[in-house]
C-alpha positions as CSV (number, residue, x, y, z in Angstrom):
1,M,69.5,2.9,147.9
2,S,67.6,4.3,145.0
3,T,64.9,2.2,143.3
4,M,64.9,4.2,140.1
5,P,65.4,2.1,137.0
6,R,68.6,2.2,135.0
7,R,68.3,3.2,131.3
8,Q,70.4,2.5,128.3
9,G,72.9,5.1,127.0
10,R,75.3,6.8,129.4
11,S,77.2,10.0,129.2
12,R,79.6,11.1,132.0
13,V,80.7,14.6,132.6
14,R,83.5,15.0,135.2
15,G,84.1,18.2,137.0
16,R,87.3,20.2,136.4
17,R,89.4,22.0,138.9
18,M,88.6,25.6,140.0
19,P,90.0,28.4,137.8
20,R,92.7,29.3,140.4
21,S,94.0,25.7,140.2
22,R,94.0,25.8,136.4
23,A,96.0,29.1,136.6
24,L,98.5,27.5,138.9
25,L,98.9,24.4,136.7
26,L,99.3,26.7,133.7
27,G,102.0,28.7,135.5
28,L,103.8,25.5,136.5
29,F,103.6,24.2,132.9
30,L,105.1,27.4,131.5
31,L,107.8,27.4,134.1
32,L,108.6,23.8,133.2
33,L,108.7,24.7,129.6
34,L,111.1,27.5,130.2
35,L,113.4,25.2,132.2
36,V,113.3,22.6,129.5
37,L,114.2,25.1,126.8
38,N,117.1,26.6,128.8
39,A,118.3,23.2,129.9
40,S,118.2,22.0,126.2
41,A,120.1,25.0,125.0
42,L,122.7,24.7,127.8
43,L,123.1,21.0,127.1
44,T,123.7,21.7,123.4
45,Y,126.3,24.3,124.2
46,R,128.2,21.9,126.5
47,Q,128.1,19.1,124.0
48,V,129.4,21.4,121.3
49,R,132.1,22.7,123.6
50,G,133.1,19.2,124.7
51,T,133.4,18.0,121.1
52,I,135.5,21.0,120.0
53,E,137.7,20.6,123.1
54,D,138.3,16.9,122.3
55,E,139.1,17.6,118.7
56,L,141.5,20.5,119.6
57,A,143.3,18.5,122.3
58,G,143.8,15.7,119.8
59,R,145.1,18.1,117.1
60,L,147.5,19.8,119.5
61,L,148.9,16.5,120.7
62,G,149.5,15.5,117.2
63,I,151.3,18.7,116.3
64,A,153.3,18.7,119.6
65,S,154.3,15.0,119.2
66,A,155.3,15.4,115.5
67,T,157.3,18.6,116.3
68,A,159.0,17.0,119.3
69,A,160.0,13.9,117.2
70,G,161.7,16.2,114.7
71,I,164.0,17.8,117.3
72,P,167.4,15.9,117.4
73,A,168.8,14.9,120.8
74,E,172.1,16.8,119.9
75,M,170.1,20.1,119.6
76,M,168.6,19.6,123.1
77,R,172.0,19.0,124.6
78,S,173.5,22.0,122.7
79,L,170.6,24.2,123.9
80,R,171.4,23.5,127.5
81,L,175.1,24.4,126.9
82,D,174.5,27.6,124.8
83,P,170.9,28.9,125.2
84,E,171.6,31.9,122.9
85,G,173.8,30.3,120.3
86,A,173.2,29.1,116.8
87,T,171.4,25.9,117.9
88,A,168.9,28.0,119.9
89,Q,168.3,30.3,116.8
90,R,167.7,27.3,114.5
91,L,165.2,25.8,117.0
92,R,163.5,29.1,117.5
93,T,163.2,29.5,113.7
94,R,161.8,25.9,113.3
95,L,159.2,26.5,116.1
96,A,158.2,29.8,114.6
97,Q,157.6,28.1,111.2
98,V,155.5,25.4,112.9
99,R,153.5,28.1,114.7
100,F,152.9,30.0,111.5
101,E,151.8,26.9,109.6
102,T,149.5,25.6,112.3
103,E,148.2,28.9,113.6
104,L,149.2,28.1,117.2
105,G,149.4,30.6,120.0
106,D,152.8,29.6,121.4
107,L,155.4,26.9,121.3
108,Y,158.1,26.4,124.0
109,L,160.5,23.8,125.4
110,V,161.0,22.7,129.1
111,D,163.7,20.4,130.6
112,P,163.0,17.3,132.6
113,G,162.7,19.5,135.7
114,R,159.9,21.5,134.0
115,R,162.2,24.6,133.8
116,H,162.1,26.8,130.8
117,L,164.5,26.2,127.9
118,L,163.3,28.1,124.9
119,D,160.2,29.9,123.5
120,V,159.5,31.4,120.0
121,D,159.3,35.0,121.2
122,G,162.2,34.8,123.7
123,R,160.1,36.1,126.5
124,Y,161.6,33.8,129.2
125,A,165.3,33.1,130.1
126,L,166.8,29.6,130.5
127,G,165.9,28.1,133.9
128,D,162.9,30.4,134.6
129,E,159.7,29.0,135.8
130,H,157.3,29.1,132.9
131,P,153.8,30.2,134.0
132,G,152.2,27.7,131.5
133,V,153.9,24.8,133.3
134,E,152.6,26.0,136.6
135,L,149.1,26.4,135.2
136,H,149.1,23.0,133.6
137,Y,151.3,21.1,136.1
138,A,149.6,17.7,135.6
139,A,150.0,17.7,131.8
140,A,153.6,18.9,132.0
141,T,154.5,16.4,134.6
142,A,153.1,13.6,132.5
143,A,155.1,14.7,129.5
144,V,158.4,14.8,131.2
145,A,157.6,11.3,132.5
146,G,157.3,10.2,128.9
147,V,153.5,10.4,128.3
148,P,151.9,13.0,126.0
149,A,149.1,14.9,127.7
150,A,146.9,17.9,127.2
151,S,145.5,20.5,129.7
152,E,141.9,21.2,130.4
153,L,140.2,24.0,128.4
154,Y,141.0,27.4,129.9
155,E,140.2,31.0,129.2
156,V,142.7,33.9,128.9
157,G,141.5,37.4,127.9
158,G,138.2,36.1,126.6
159,V,140.0,33.4,124.4
160,Y,139.6,29.7,125.0
161,L,142.9,27.7,124.9
162,I,144.4,24.3,125.4
163,T,148.1,23.4,125.8
164,A,149.5,20.0,124.8
165,F,152.8,18.6,126.1
166,A,154.9,16.0,124.2
167,P,158.1,14.4,125.5
168,I,161.4,14.6,123.6
169,F,163.5,11.4,123.7
170,D,167.2,10.7,123.0
171,E,168.5,7.5,121.3
172,T,168.2,5.5,124.4
173,G,164.6,6.6,125.2
174,E,165.6,8.9,128.0
175,V,163.4,12.0,128.3
176,L,165.4,15.2,127.5
177,G,162.5,17.6,127.9
178,A,159.0,18.4,126.6
179,L,157.5,20.5,123.9
180,A,154.4,22.6,124.7
181,A,152.0,23.7,122.0
182,E,149.3,26.2,123.0
183,G,146.4,26.9,120.6
184,G,142.7,27.3,120.2
185,G,142.1,31.0,119.7
186,S,140.8,30.6,116.1
187,F,139.6,27.1,116.7
188,F,137.1,28.3,119.3
189,A,136.1,31.4,117.4
190,G,132.5,30.2,117.0
191,L,132.2,29.1,120.7
192,W,131.6,32.6,121.9
193,S,129.0,33.1,119.2
194,L,127.3,29.9,120.3
195,R,127.4,31.0,123.9
196,R,125.8,34.3,123.1
197,Q,123.2,32.5,121.0
198,V,122.4,30.2,124.0
199,M,122.0,33.3,126.3
200,L,119.8,35.0,123.7
201,T,117.7,31.9,123.3
202,G,117.2,31.6,127.1
203,A,116.2,35.3,127.3
204,A,113.9,35.0,124.3
205,G,112.4,31.8,125.9
206,M,111.8,33.7,129.1
207,L,110.2,36.6,127.3
208,V,107.9,34.2,125.3
209,V,106.9,32.4,128.5
210,L,106.1,35.7,130.2
211,I,104.0,36.8,127.3
212,L,102.2,33.5,127.3
213,A,101.6,33.7,131.0
214,V,100.1,37.2,130.7
215,F,98.0,36.0,127.7
216,F,96.6,32.9,129.4
217,S,96.1,34.8,132.7
218,R,93.9,37.2,130.8
219,L,92.2,34.4,129.0
220,L,91.4,32.6,132.3
221,R,90.0,35.9,133.7
222,T,87.8,36.3,130.6
223,Q,86.7,32.7,130.9
224,A,85.8,33.2,134.6
225,M,83.8,36.3,133.7
226,A,82.0,34.5,130.9
227,E,81.2,31.6,133.2
228,R,79.9,34.1,135.8
229,T,77.7,35.8,133.2
230,L,76.4,32.4,132.1
231,R,75.5,31.5,135.6
232,E,73.7,34.8,136.2
233,T,71.9,34.6,132.9
234,S,70.8,31.1,133.7
235,A,69.6,32.2,137.1
236,L,67.4,34.8,135.4
237,A,66.1,32.3,132.8
238,A,65.2,29.9,135.6
239,A,63.5,32.8,137.5
240,G,61.5,33.6,134.4
241,E,60.2,30.0,134.3
242,L,59.3,30.2,138.0
243,A,57.4,33.4,137.5
244,A,54.5,31.6,135.9
245,V,54.5,29.1,138.7
246,L,54.7,31.7,141.4
247,A,52.0,33.8,139.8
248,H,49.5,31.0,140.4
249,E,50.7,30.5,143.9
250,I,50.3,34.2,144.8
251,R,46.7,34.2,143.4
252,N,45.5,31.8,146.2
253,P,46.5,34.0,149.2
254,L,45.3,37.1,147.4
255,A,41.9,35.5,146.7
256,I,41.5,34.5,150.3
257,I,42.4,38.0,151.5
258,S,40.0,39.6,149.0
259,S,37.2,37.3,150.0
260,R,37.8,38.0,153.7
261,V,37.7,41.7,153.1
262,E,34.4,41.5,151.4
263,R,32.9,39.3,154.1
264,V,34.1,41.7,156.8
265,R,32.5,44.6,155.0
266,A,29.2,42.7,154.7
267,K,29.3,41.8,158.4
268,I,30.0,45.5,159.3
269,E,27.1,46.6,157.2
270,K,24.8,44.1,158.9
271,G,25.9,45.4,162.3
272,R,27.5,42.2,163.5
273,P,29.3,42.3,166.9
274,A,32.9,43.6,166.8
275,E,34.3,40.3,168.1
276,E,32.8,38.4,165.2
277,V,34.0,41.0,162.7
278,L,37.6,40.9,164.1
279,S,37.8,37.1,164.0
280,W,37.5,37.3,160.2
281,F,40.8,39.3,160.1
282,D,42.8,36.5,161.8
283,V,43.5,34.7,158.5
284,I,44.8,37.8,156.7
285,P,48.2,38.1,158.5
286,R,48.9,34.4,157.9
287,E,48.2,34.7,154.1
288,V,50.4,37.9,154.0
289,E,53.2,36.0,155.7
290,Q,52.8,33.2,153.2
291,L,53.0,35.7,150.3
292,D,56.2,37.1,151.8
293,Q,57.7,33.7,152.0
294,I,56.8,32.9,148.4
295,L,58.3,36.2,147.2
296,A,61.5,35.8,149.3
297,Q,62.1,32.3,147.8
298,Y,61.5,33.7,144.3
299,L,64.0,36.6,144.9
300,S,66.6,34.2,146.3
301,Y,66.7,32.5,142.9
302,A,66.5,35.7,140.8
303,R,69.4,37.5,142.5
304,P,73.1,36.9,141.4
305,L,74.6,33.8,143.0
306,D,77.1,34.0,145.9
307,L,79.6,31.3,144.8
308,A,82.0,31.5,147.7
309,V,83.4,28.2,148.8
310,G,81.3,26.7,151.5
311,S,79.2,23.7,152.3
312,A,75.5,23.0,152.1
313,A,73.0,20.4,153.4
314,I,71.1,18.4,150.9
315,E,67.7,18.0,152.7
316,P,66.6,21.6,153.3
317,T,67.9,22.7,149.9
318,L,66.1,19.9,148.0
319,S,62.9,20.4,150.0
320,A,62.9,24.2,149.3
321,V,63.3,23.6,145.6
322,L,60.6,20.9,145.5
323,G,58.3,23.1,147.5
324,L,58.5,25.7,144.8
325,L,57.6,23.2,142.1
326,E,55.3,20.6,143.7
327,N,52.0,22.4,142.9
328,D,53.1,23.2,139.4
329,L,54.1,19.5,138.9
330,A,50.6,18.4,140.2
331,R,48.9,20.7,137.7
332,R,50.9,19.2,134.8
333,G,50.0,15.7,135.8
334,I,53.5,14.8,137.1
335,R,53.7,12.6,140.1
336,L,56.6,13.3,142.5
337,R,58.4,10.4,144.2
338,R,61.2,10.7,146.6
339,A,63.6,7.9,147.6
340,G,66.6,7.7,150.0
341,E,67.1,9.6,153.2
342,A,68.4,13.0,152.3
343,Q,68.1,14.2,155.9
344,H,71.0,11.8,156.8
345,A,73.3,12.8,153.9
346,P,76.5,14.5,154.8
347,R,77.0,18.2,153.9
348,V,78.5,18.7,150.4
349,Q,81.3,20.9,149.2
350,M,79.2,23.4,147.4
351,A,77.9,26.9,148.2
352,P,74.2,26.7,149.2
353,A,73.2,29.1,146.3
354,A,75.1,26.9,143.8
355,L,73.4,23.8,145.1
356,H,70.0,25.5,144.8
357,Q,70.7,26.4,141.2
358,V,71.9,22.9,140.2
359,L,68.9,21.2,141.7
360,L,66.4,23.7,140.4
361,N,67.7,23.4,136.8
362,L,67.8,19.6,136.9
363,L,64.1,19.5,138.2
364,L,63.0,22.1,135.6
365,N,64.6,20.1,132.9
366,A,62.9,16.9,134.0
367,R,59.6,18.7,134.2
368,D,59.8,20.0,130.7
369,A,60.7,16.6,129.4
370,M,57.2,15.4,130.4
371,P,54.7,17.7,128.6
372,A,52.0,15.0,128.8
373,G,52.7,14.2,132.5
374,G,54.5,11.3,134.0
375,E,56.6,10.5,137.1
376,L,59.5,12.5,138.5
377,A,61.6,10.5,140.9
378,V,64.3,12.1,143.1
379,A,66.7,10.0,145.2
380,V,69.7,10.9,147.4
381,R,72.4,8.4,148.4
382,A,75.8,8.8,150.0
383,S,79.1,7.0,149.6
384,R,82.5,7.4,151.2
385,H,83.5,10.6,149.3
386,W,80.4,11.6,147.3
387,V,76.7,12.5,147.8
388,A,74.7,11.5,144.7
389,V,71.4,13.1,143.7
390,E,69.4,11.3,141.0
391,V,66.6,13.1,139.1
392,A,64.7,10.6,136.8
393,D,61.8,11.4,134.5
394,T,59.6,9.2,132.3
395,G,59.7,11.6,129.4
396,E,60.8,11.4,125.8
397,G,64.5,10.5,126.5
398,M,67.5,11.6,124.5
399,T,69.5,10.3,121.6
400,P,73.3,9.8,121.9
401,E,73.9,13.1,120.0
402,E,71.6,15.0,122.4
403,Q,73.3,13.5,125.4
404,R,76.7,14.6,124.0
405,R,75.5,18.2,123.5
406,V,73.1,18.5,126.4
407,F,75.5,20.6,128.6
408,E,76.4,23.0,125.8
409,A,75.4,26.6,126.3
410,F,72.3,27.6,124.2
411,Y,71.7,24.1,123.0
412,T,68.1,23.1,123.5
413,T,65.4,21.0,121.9
414,K,62.5,22.7,123.8
415,P,60.6,25.4,121.8
416,G,61.3,28.7,123.4
417,G,64.0,27.2,125.7
418,S,67.1,29.2,126.5
419,G,69.6,26.3,126.5
420,L,71.2,27.7,129.6
421,G,69.8,25.5,132.4
422,L,72.1,22.4,132.0
423,A,75.0,24.6,130.8
424,V,75.0,26.3,134.2
425,V,74.7,22.9,135.9
426,R,77.9,21.9,134.1
427,S,79.5,25.2,135.1
428,M,78.7,24.6,138.8
429,L,79.9,21.1,138.7
430,D,83.2,22.1,137.2
431,L,83.6,24.9,139.7
432,Y,83.2,22.6,142.7
433,G,84.9,19.5,141.4
434,A,81.6,17.6,141.1
435,R,80.5,15.3,138.2
436,A,77.4,14.3,136.3
437,N,76.2,11.1,134.7
438,I,73.4,10.8,132.1
439,E,71.4,7.5,131.5
440,S,68.8,7.8,128.7
441,A,67.4,6.3,125.6
442,P,64.7,7.7,123.2
443,G,61.2,6.9,124.6
444,R,62.5,5.5,127.9
445,G,63.1,8.7,129.9
446,T,66.3,10.2,131.4
447,T,68.1,9.9,134.7
448,F,70.6,12.7,135.6
449,T,72.9,11.8,138.5
450,V,75.1,14.5,140.0
451,E,77.8,13.4,142.4
452,I,79.1,16.2,144.7
453,P,82.2,15.9,147.0
454,I,81.5,15.6,150.7
455,A,82.6,18.6,152.6
456,S,85.8,18.3,154.7
457,G,84.8,16.8,158.0
458,G,81.2,16.6,156.7
459,D,78.9,15.0,159.2
460,P,75.4,14.2,158.4
461,A,73.2,17.3,158.3
462,P,71.1,17.7,161.5
463,R,67.6,16.2,161.0
464,E,64.9,18.8,161.1
465,D,61.6,18.3,162.9
466,P,58.8,18.6,160.3
467,A,56.5,20.0,163.0
468,Q,59.0,22.8,163.6
469,R,59.3,23.7,160.0
470,R,56.8,25.8,158.1
471,R,55.1,24.3,155.1
472,E,56.8,25.4,151.9
473,P,54.4,26.9,149.4
């Protein structure tokens, strides 16, 4: 466990999902939006259609019942005896008048056996099977049984229709037949328009969703490119800060090499034995190798980052970064203290280059917070799902406003600072689903804690033998 003190004032930054996940969520949201819009339009259409259907059925039942009640029983009996006589003509004229006044499609009579008796246009003969009765058998059967009934809404030639059947009684209450009233052509005139409007709305909604999908897809690609540029710019900014440190480190091996060359020249001039002269060359290859290691480490930070998904071990990465900075920290009067057992920490779900960049920027930020010297404490601890790295300084601390803005790109309180170091830390954390916590108060230093997910199946990183590892410069 870390022994670093807790400080007042906290600010937590949680990582977001990777851009591909955000794009998938956006696509699902737009698809859901399209489904909701179309479902809403379809529901509205069905509600309007149902309301019109109920109103038309009630209207037709009223007309059919009123017309049936006005037909005397004697006329029905005479109609059966003389289907083409004067009675039939009077009934046909009466039904035609009703059709004209109510704007119905058709009116016709059937007997108790549901056989045709009479229609306004005279299209069917007495005793024929009327197609409307076969089509609306249930409603016609109910009517000849003495119960008015209406058919379901149906379509003929692109026109919506309903047929209502009303029974015709004699003086004793016996059913002599039924009157059928068909209508709805003009009543449903607006329904086709509504249907077209619903279809157009659905098509327009789909078009809008496709346009939004293309727009947000390009926006996400632009954001990803901007984040990539930010990371690369931050890497170059950090490399610039390291340049001054590495310049000092390079001088030491160069000074040794130069000194040895001068001594060798002096010994040759004095005529020393060859064995003694050659022994002074032994140190030069070692110093050249150390120079090569220093430059290789420097270039690994200066080149663009490889951010492929992968895992990294905390211990070698942290040791390499601290190795770059420890001499510079000593010159600035900053004591370095490590806590926890990083060598036993599980591997984390972050590319090695990204982990290097996060740790480097956090340590550079802590270094710059202590211009007059102080203590820099680094601790590593692991939990069930996370590995936490704490970087604590005894510097000037931050106000709540500074804590709120510290991860913004180009925001800095350091003279000559780029404001990119912690911005790229935030970008890396977002990319890999990690998170950060800040504990700080003015005059009491700052602790940055980054929590990185443990890699799938992440076992503790293998412990390295210090005797087998070269000393980092």
